[in-house]
C-alpha positions in Angstrom: -60.8 65.3 78.7 -60.8 67.3 75.4 -58.4 64.9 73.9 -60.4 61.9 75.0 -63.6 63.6 73.6 -61.8 64.2 70.3 -60.6 60.6 70.1 -64.2 59.4 70.8 -65.5 61.7 68.1 -62.9 60.4 65.7 -63.6 56.8 66.6 -67.3 57.4 66.0 -66.6 59.1 62.7 -64.5 56.1 61.6 -67.2 53.8 62.7 -69.9 55.6 60.8 -67.6 55.8 57.7 -67.0 52.0 58.0 -70.7 51.3 58.3 -71.5 53.6 55.2 -68.8 51.8 53.2 -70.1 48.4 54.3 -73.6 49.4 53.3 -72.4 50.7 49.9 -70.5 47.5 49.3 -73.6 45.4 50.3 -75.8 47.5 48.0 -73.3 47.1 45.2 -73.0 43.3 45.7 -76.8 42.7 45.7 -77.8 39.8 43.5 -79.8 40.2 40.4 -82.9 38.1 39.7 -83.7 37.1 36.1 -86.4 39.8 35.8 -83.9 42.4 37.1 -81.2 41.3 34.8 -83.6 41.3 31.8 -84.9 44.8 32.6 -81.3 46.1 33.0 -80.3 44.5 29.7 -83.1 46.1 27.8 -81.9 49.6 28.9 -78.1 49.3 28.7 -77.2 46.8 26.0 -75.5 48.8 23.2 -76.6 46.5 20.3 -80.2 46.7 21.4 -80.2 50.5 21.9 -78.6 51.0 18.5 -81.3 48.9 16.9 -83.9 50.9 18.8 -82.5 54.1 17.2 -83.0 52.5 13.8 -86.7 52.2 14.6 -86.8 55.9 15.5 -85.1 56.7 12.2 -87.7 54.7 10.2 -90.4 56.7 12.1 -88.7 60.0 11.1 -88.9 58.9 7.5 -92.7 59.0 7.7 -92.4 62.8 7.9 -90.3 62.9 4.7 -92.7 60.5 2.9 -95.7 62.7 3.5 -94.1 66.0 2.5 -95.7 67.9 -0.4 -93.6 69.1 -3.4 -92.1 72.6 -2.9 -93.6 75.3 -5.1 -91.3 76.9 -7.6 -90.7 80.7 -7.9 -89.0 82.3 -10.9 -88.3 86.0 -11.4 -87.4 87.1 -14.9 -86.8 90.5 -16.5 -86.6 91.5 -20.1 -86.7 94.6 -22.4 -83.7 96.3 -20.8 -82.1 98.8 -23.2 -78.5 98.0 -24.0 -77.9 100.7 -26.8 -78.7 104.4 -26.9 -81.8 105.5 -28.7 -81.5 108.9 -30.4 -78.3 109.4 -28.4 -80.0 108.8 -25.1 -79.4 105.7 -22.9 -82.4 104.8 -20.8 -81.8 101.1 -19.9 -84.7 100.5 -17.6 -87.4 102.5 -19.3 -88.7 99.5 -21.3 -87.7 96.7 -18.7 -90.5 94.5 -17.6 -90.5 92.0 -14.6 -92.3 88.7 -14.5 -92.6 86.7 -11.3 -93.7 83.2 -11.9 -95.1 80.6 -9.5 -95.5 76.9 -10.3 -96.5 73.8 -8.4 -96.4 70.1 -9.1 -99.8 68.6 -8.3 -99.5 64.9 -7.3 -102.5 62.8 -8.3 -103.8 59.3 -7.4 -103.0 59.5 -3.7 -99.2 59.4 -4.1 -98.5 61.1 -0.8 -100.9 59.0 1.1 -99.5 55.8 -0.3 -95.9 56.9 0.4 -96.9 57.6 4.0 -98.7 54.2 4.3 -95.6 52.5 3.0 -93.3 54.4 5.4 -95.6 53.5 8.3 -95.5 49.8 7.4 -91.7 50.0 7.1 -91.7 51.4 10.7 -93.8 48.5 11.9 -91.5 46.0 10.1 -88.5 47.7 11.8 -90.2 47.5 15.2 -91.0 43.8 14.7 -87.4 43.2 13.7 -86.2 45.0 16.8 -88.4 42.8 18.9 -86.9 39.8 17.1 -83.4 41.0 17.9 -84.4 41.5 21.5 -85.8 38.0 21.5 -82.5 36.5 20.3 -80.3 38.6 22.6 -82.5 37.8 25.6 -82.0 34.1 24.8 -78.2 34.7 24.9 -78.6 36.6 28.2 -80.8 33.8 29.7 -78.2 31.1 28.6 -75.5 33.2 30.4 -77.7 33.7 33.4 -78.4 29.9 33.6 -74.7 29.1 33.1 -73.9 31.3 36.1 -76.6 29.6 38.3 -75.2 26.2 37.2 -71.7 27.2 38.0 -72.8 28.4 41.5 -74.6 25.1 42.1 -71.5 23.1 40.9 -69.3 25.2 43.2 -71.6 24.6 46.2 -71.6 20.9 45.4 -67.8 20.8 45.2 -67.5 22.6 48.5 -70.0 20.2 50.2 -68.1 17.2 48.8 -64.8 18.5 50.1 -66.3 19.2 53.5 -67.8 15.7 53.7 -64.5 14.2 52.5 -62.5 16.1 55.2 -64.9 14.5 57.7 -63.9 11.1 56.2 -60.3 12.0 56.5 -60.7 12.7 60.2 -62.5 9.3 60.7 -59.6 7.6 58.8 -57.0 9.2 61.0 -58.9 8.1 64.1 -59.0 4.6 62.7 -55.3 4.8 61.9 -54.5 5.9 65.5 -56.5 3.0 66.8 -54.6 0.6 64.5 -57.6 -0.2 62.5 -56.3 1.3 59.2 -53.0 0.8 57.4 -50.7 3.8 56.6 -51.0 3.1 52.9 -54.8 3.4 53.0 -54.6 6.6 55.0 -52.2 8.0 52.5 -54.4 7.1 49.6 -57.4 8.8 51.2 -55.4 12.0 51.9 -54.0 12.0 48.4 -57.5 11.9 46.9 -58.3 15.2 48.5 -56.4 17.0 45.8 -59.1 16.0 43.3 -61.7 17.8 45.4 -59.5 20.9 45.7 -59.0 20.8 41.9 -62.8 20.6 41.3 -63.3 23.6 43.5 -60.8 25.7 41.7 -62.3 24.6 38.3 -65.7 25.5 39.6 -64.5 29.0 40.8 -62.9 29.7 37.4 -66.1 28.6 35.6 -68.2 30.8 37.8 -66.0 33.8 37.2 -66.1 33.2 33.4 -69.9 32.9 33.4 -70.2 36.2 35.4 -67.8 38.0 33.1 -69.9 36.9 30.1 -73.1 38.1 31.8 -71.5 41.4 32.7 -70.5 41.9 29.1 -74.1 41.5 28.0 -75.3 43.9 30.7 -72.6 46.4 29.7 -71.6 46.5 33.3 -68.0 47.2 34.5 -68.6 46.1 38.1 -66.0 43.9 39.7 -66.8 40.2 39.4 -66.5 39.8 43.2 -69.3 42.3 43.7 -71.6 40.8 41.1 -74.0 37.9 41.6 -77.3 36.5 40.4 -80.0 34.6 42.1 -82.9 32.6 41.1 -84.6 29.1 41.2 -82.4 26.3 39.9 -85.0 23.6 39.4 -87.3 22.2 36.8 -91.0 21.8 36.3 -92.4 18.3 35.7 -95.5 19.6 33.9 -95.5 20.8 30.3 -98.4 22.2 28.2 -99.4 20.4 25.0 -97.4 21.2 21.9 -100.4 22.8 20.1 -100.6 25.5 22.7 -97.0 26.5 22.1 -97.5 26.5 18.3 -100.5 28.8 18.6 -98.7 31.2 20.8 -95.7 31.2 18.4 -97.9 31.9 15.4 -99.4 34.9 17.1 -96.3 36.2 18.9 -93.1 35.4 16.9 -91.8 38.9 15.9 -90.0 37.5 12.8 -93.2 36.0 11.5 -95.0 39.3 12.2 -92.3 41.1 10.3 -92.7 38.7 7.3 -96.5 39.3 7.3 -96.0 43.0 7.5 -93.6 42.9 4.6 -96.4 41.4 2.5 -98.6 44.4 3.4 -95.8 46.8 2.5 -95.2 45.0 -0.8 -98.9 45.4 -1.8 -98.8 49.1 -0.8 -95.6 49.6 -2.8 -97.3 48.0 -5.8 -100.2 50.5 -5.5 -97.7 53.3 -5.2 -95.9 52.1 -8.4 -99.2 52.2 -10.3 -99.9 55.6 -8.9 -96.4 56.8 -9.8 -97.2 55.8 -13.4 -100.0 58.4 -13.6 -99.5 61.9 -14.9 -98.9 64.8 -12.5 -99.6 68.3 -14.0 -97.5 71.3 -13.1 -99.7 74.4 -12.5 -98.2 77.8 -13.1 -99.1 81.5 -13.0 -97.3 84.7 -13.5 -97.7 88.5 -13.4 -96.2 90.9 -15.9 -95.7 94.6 -15.8 -94.6 96.0 -19.2 -94.6 99.8 -19.5 -93.5 99.7 -23.1 -96.4 97.6 -24.3 -98.1 98.9 -27.3 -101.4 97.9 -25.8 -102.3 100.6 -23.3 -104.7 98.2 -21.5 -102.1 95.5 -21.3 -99.4 97.1 -19.2 -100.2 94.7 -16.3 -101.1 91.2 -17.2 -101.7 87.9 -15.5 -101.1 84.5 -17.1 -101.6 80.9 -16.2 -100.3 77.6 -17.6 -100.7 73.9 -17.2 -97.8 71.6 -18.0 -98.7 68.0 -18.5 -95.9 65.4 -19.2 -96.8 62.9 -22.0 -96.3 59.5 -20.5 -95.7 57.9 -23.9 -92.6 55.8 -23.2 -92.2 55.8 -19.4 -95.3 54.8 -17.5 -93.3 53.2 -14.6 -93.7 49.8 -16.2 -90.5 48.4 -14.6 -91.5 49.3 -11.0 -95.0 48.0 -11.5 -93.7 44.6 -12.5 -91.0 44.5 -9.9 -93.3 45.4 -7.0 -95.8 42.8 -8.3 -93.1 40.1 -8.2 -92.1 41.4 -4.8 -95.5 40.6 -3.4 -95.1 36.9 -4.4 -91.6 36.8 -3.0 -92.8 38.3 0.3 -95.5 35.7 0.5 -93.1 32.8 -0.1 -90.7 34.2 2.4 -93.5 34.4 5.0 -94.3 30.7 4.4 -90.7 29.9 5.0 -90.7 31.7 8.3 -93.9 30.0 9.3 -92.3 26.6 8.5 -89.3 27.7 10.6 -91.5 28.6 13.5 -93.1 25.2 13.6 -89.6 23.5 13.3 -88.2 25.6 16.1 -91.1 25.0 18.5 -91.2 21.3 17.8 -87.5 20.8 18.2 -87.3 22.8 21.5 -90.4 21.1 22.8 -88.9 17.6 22.2 -85.7 18.7 24.0 -87.6 20.0 27.0 -89.6 16.7 27.1 -86.4 14.7 27.0 -84.8 16.7 29.8 -87.9 16.3 32.0 -87.9 12.5 31.3 -84.3 12.4 32.4 -84.7 14.6 35.5 -87.8 12.9 37.0 -86.1 9.6 38.0 -83.2 11.6 39.5 -85.5 13.6 41.6 -87.8 10.7 42.6 -85.1 8.0 43.1 -81.5 8.3 42.0 -80.5 11.2 44.3 -81.9 9.6 47.4 -80.4 6.2 46.4 -77.0 7.7 45.8 -77.1 9.5 49.2 -78.4 6.4 51.0 -75.7 4.2 49.5 -72.9 6.7 50.3 -74.1 7.2 53.9 -74.5 3.4 54.5 -71.1 2.5 53.1 -69.5 5.4 55.0 -71.1 4.1 58.3 -69.8 0.6 57.5 -66.4 1.9 56.6 -66.2 4.0 59.8 -66.9 0.8 61.9 -64.7 -1.4 59.8 -67.5 -3.2 58.0 -66.6 -1.9 54.4 -63.3 -1.8 52.5 -61.6 1.4 51.4 -62.4 0.6 47.8 -66.1 0.2 48.6 -66.2 3.6 50.3 -64.3 5.3 47.4 -66.6 3.8 44.9 -69.7 4.8 46.8 -68.4 8.4 47.2 -67.5 8.6 43.5 -71.0 7.3 42.5 -72.6 9.9 44.7 -70.6 12.7 43.3 -71.3 11.6 39.7 -75.1 11.4 40.4 -75.2 14.8 42.0 -73.1 16.5 39.3 -75.2 14.9 36.6 -78.4 16.1 38.3 -77.1 19.7 38.4 -75.9 19.6 34.8 -79.3 18.2 33.7 -81.1 21.0 35.4 -78.8 23.5 33.7 -79.5 21.8 30.4 -83.3 21.9 31.1 -83.2 25.6 31.8 -81.3 26.3 28.6 -83.7 24.3 26.5 -86.6 25.9 28.3 -85.1 29.2 27.2 -84.8 27.7 23.7 -88.6 27.0 23.8 -89.2 30.5 24.9 -87.1 31.7 22.0 -89.0 29.5 19.6 -92.4 30.7 20.9 -91.5 34.3 21.1 -92.2 35.0 24.7 -91.6 33.5 28.1 -93.9 30.5 28.4 -91.6 28.7 30.9 -90.3 31.0 33.6 
């Protein structure tokens, strides 16, 4: 009884362990939606994280830009006796010490302008970071769509093979009944290798797409335990082009960075003018001189003001350079603005073209191809259609279905291209 109880406990333990392992594998093999993949990408992609550190570095430079000049402290001593006087050496009797403090006073809001320029530089870096994320997320979305398309093609290939195996069974029944020649049966069975080849190609394409997606997600999970899920379809409606243009003008981070660069250029020009002004150095010192002939001047206090004479260098070069840089930044922003319109218009035209191609497939071609295939198959099963008619109908059906899947994949890619051009997701 004890042995039996032990075996039962061991069996229960193994069962519980198996259930825990199955649950762990199921959790590990859960499919990622697009939103989940994007959220994970934003937190683990090395290139994106490294660029985020660059933004933090720029923000740290704001501290440096607003620092005040350090005061200067000088301690000097003089009057030390180095030769005997009347045969007596008293080296420190006449020594006097002089501590000196000085400070460079910056005028014309130099610190404030440096801080403003540094903050504008941080905003530019943040916009450039958003632009990098925009481009990388387009690459991620393209890989995500490619994976969905590969899954759809694989399912289509499996369905075609399953249907063709059914046709092979029908053909064998007809051969046994004497209604089909051996050569025709052989031709039908030999064509099965094309379906098998298509399945293997689809499997390889799916694994390759998953590997690319895992690389972007910086994930080392086995391909077999990784999957994605999401709608693989298209929308027949599309907002007017002007709506996308307005969203792009207000949301494209590269355009925002270009406009922010103009502001920083103007601030840098103001800073160059300010740096051309004179900054005095204020100083003060205290002196104790026990050997002073003036009995009332043993302890003295002095002050000084040092003013550089800006006769030759008034920062003329930087003033001119920063003024030219303002115009350069404005021209660069206009170039980016023109590129925004070009990107939006091009992507919009491609989306429109794909929708125009997909609509007749969804409304007519898919149903027609299925109806023709089923009708010819029924006729072939009852001897009312030739083998060539059946093979042609099956081939036409496969081509129409594959073209429809590829068109949806192309639509989702160009929809991502339009999102990239606009600067945010306007087409889910």
